[in-house]
C-alpha positions, 0 to 999 in steps of 0.5 A: 374289841375293847369298845364293842357297843353292846358288850358288858363291861362287867360280865365276860362274854355277855352282850346286851341288846337294843331296846326300843324305849331305852336304846342300847342296854348293856346291863341286861345280857341276852342269849339272843344277842350272844348266840346271834353274834356267835353265829355271825362270827362262825358264819364268817369263818365258815364262809371265808374258810378262815378261823379269824374269829373262832380261834379268838379269845373274844369268841371263846369268852362269848361261847363260855358265857352262852354255856354258863347260862345253863341252869342246874336242871339242864335248861337255859336262862334267857338273860342275865343282869349286870347289876346283880349277876342273876340269870332270868327267863327260864321257860321263855322263847329264848330256850330255843336259841341254846338248843339250836346252838348246842345241836349246831343246826343253824350252821354246819 
């Protein structure tokens, strides 16, 4: 997966997004991209009865990045910038994705 289209080159496990004006953006790493990808990988494994992805370093890095988006007060940030490594977007709609991720309510 060294040439993944949306993957950050600088932050392990982080994934960018497609912006209507800028095209593919890999310097803003979003929870919606990371969690969406993690759920897709997990869904594949669960539906095929295999652990192709969940046992991979790639999946582990992705889940690690998601978990590292948690702030000191227990809430989550929505995105992280590649340029300054700062996390932004507390209190945004992106808060719901980590909650669903933690509770495991989308895939069981």
